[in-house]
C-alpha positions in Angstrom: 3.1 -10.6 -24.0 5.7 -10.7 -21.0 3.3 -8.6 -19.0 0.5 -11.1 -19.4 2.8 -13.9 -18.5 3.9 -12.1 -15.4 0.2 -11.4 -14.3 -0.7 -15.0 -14.9 2.3 -16.3 -12.9 1.5 -14.0 -9.8 -2.1 -14.8 -9.9 -1.3 -18.6 -10.0 1.2 -18.3 -7.3 -1.7 -16.5 -5.1 -4.0 -19.2 -5.9 -1.6 -22.2 -5.1 -0.2 -20.8 -1.9 -3.7 -19.8 -0.8 -5.0 -23.4 -1.2 -7.7 -22.0 -3.6 -6.1 -23.3 -6.8 -8.0 -26.5 -7.5 -9.7 -25.3 -10.9 -7.7 -24.3 -14.1 -10.8 -23.3 -15.9 -11.2 -20.6 -13.0 -8.0 -19.2 -13.7 -8.5 -19.1 -17.6 -11.8 -17.3 -17.0 -9.8 -14.9 -14.8 -7.2 -14.6 -17.5 -9.7 -13.3 -20.0 -10.9 -10.9 -17.6 -7.5 -9.8 -16.8 -7.1 -9.3 -20.5 -9.7 -6.7 -20.3 -8.2 -5.0 -17.4 -5.0 -4.8 -19.3 -6.9 -3.0 -22.2 -8.3 -0.8 -19.6 -4.9 0.1 -18.4 -3.3 0.0 -21.7 -0.5 -2.3 -20.4 0.6 -3.2 -23.8 2.7 0.2 -24.1 6.3 -0.2 -24.6 7.1 1.6 -21.3 5.5 -1.4 -19.3 8.7 -3.6 -19.9 10.8 -1.1 -18.7 12.7 -2.1 -15.6 11.4 -5.5 -15.5 8.7 -7.1 -13.4 7.4 -5.5 -10.2 6.4 -8.7 -8.0 7.7 -11.9 -9.7 11.3 -11.3 -9.5 10.8 -10.7 -5.6 9.0 -14.1 -5.4 11.9 -16.0 -6.4 14.0 -15.2 -3.4 11.5 -16.7 -1.1 11.6 -20.5 -1.2 9.5 -21.7 2.0 5.7 -21.8 1.7 5.1 -19.7 4.6 7.3 -16.9 3.5 5.7 -16.9 0.1 2.2 -16.7 1.6 3.4 -13.6 3.4 4.6 -12.1 0.6 1.8 -12.9 -1.5 -0.9 -11.6 0.9 1.0 -8.2 0.7 1.0 -8.5 -3.0 -2.7 -9.1 -3.1 -3.4 -6.2 -0.9 -1.7 -3.9 -3.5 -3.7 -5.3 -6.3 -6.9 -4.7 -4.1 -6.0 -1.2 -3.4 -5.2 -0.5 -7.0 -8.6 -2.2 -8.1 -10.6 0.0 -5.8 -9.3 3.1 -7.7 -10.8 1.8 -11.0 -13.9 1.6 -12.4 -15.9 -1.1 -10.4 -19.1 -0.8 -12.7 -17.4 -2.9 -15.3 -18.0 -6.6 -14.9 -14.5 -7.8 -15.2 -13.2 -5.4 -12.5 -15.7 -6.5 -10.2 -15.3 -10.2 -10.9 -11.5 -9.9 -10.4 -12.1 -7.9 -7.3 -14.2 -10.6 -5.8 -12.0 -13.4 -6.6 -9.0 -11.4 -5.1 -10.8 -10.9 -2.0 -11.8 -14.7 -1.8 -8.1 -15.2 -2.0 -7.3 -12.8 0.7 -9.7 -14.4 3.0 -7.8 -17.4 2.6 -4.3 -15.7 3.3 -5.3 -14.0 6.4 -2.5 -15.6 8.3 0.0 -14.0 5.9 -1.6 -10.5 6.5 -1.4 -10.8 10.4 2.1 -12.1 10.2 3.2 -9.1 7.9 1.4 -6.7 10.3 3.5 -8.1 13.2 6.6 -7.7 11.1 5.6 -4.1 10.3 5.1 -3.7 14.2 8.6 -4.9 14.8 10.2 -1.8 12.8 8.2 0.4 15.1 9.8 -0.6 18.3 11.5 2.2 20.0 14.8 0.9 20.6 16.2 4.0 21.8 14.0 3.7 24.9 15.8 2.4 27.9 12.9 0.6 29.4 12.6 -1.2 25.8 16.4 -2.0 25.9 16.0 -3.7 29.3 13.2 -5.9 28.2 15.0 -6.7 24.9 18.1 -7.9 26.9 15.7 -9.9 29.4 14.4 -11.7 26.2 17.8 -12.2 24.2 18.7 -15.4 25.4 15.2 -16.8 24.7 15.2 -15.4 21.3 18.5 -16.9 20.5 17.4 -20.4 21.9 14.7 -20.4 19.7 17.1 -19.3 16.7 19.1 -22.3 17.4 16.2 -24.7 17.7 14.9 -23.6 14.3 18.3 -23.5 12.6 19.3 -27.1 13.6 18.5 -29.8 11.2 15.6 -31.9 12.3 16.4 -35.5 13.6 15.1 -38.1 11.4 13.1 -40.8 12.6 15.5 -43.4 11.6 18.3 -42.0 14.0 15.6 -41.9 16.8 14.6 -45.6 16.2 18.4 -46.5 16.3 18.7 -44.7 19.6 15.8 -46.5 21.0 16.9 -49.8 19.8 20.1 -50.3 21.3 19.8 -53.5 23.3 
């Protein structure tokens, strides 16, 4: 039962953050098809509960909408890879895959951002030329960081500054 709740939670989060979640009936239809998929995978085994959930615990650490979209786009990709290896001749597997591909299209920006983050990991910081370029950009990076971390000014305070007569 806990596994069913986690699956529904992840799917609901995917739908909400993609802007696709407008119809509860669609989610309920998918839930019945997911139940069939669970039967295919025999996910009611006792070992499924060991170690806790795979995805939903990690989602709790991300609070901003854009952060969640990036993470959810990656989770969605993992589900799609998993479904590619299953029997797509079954109607419920095919329908779930189609819906997930629709969601993936709406989360395309999250996928691109995740690829960028992965590319950052590949930068060869041991290369002297790369280090020089990085040092040249350091002030700009710090400037952007301080801009994004400073609290936004409210309209009220801006109005008060303009109206000093």
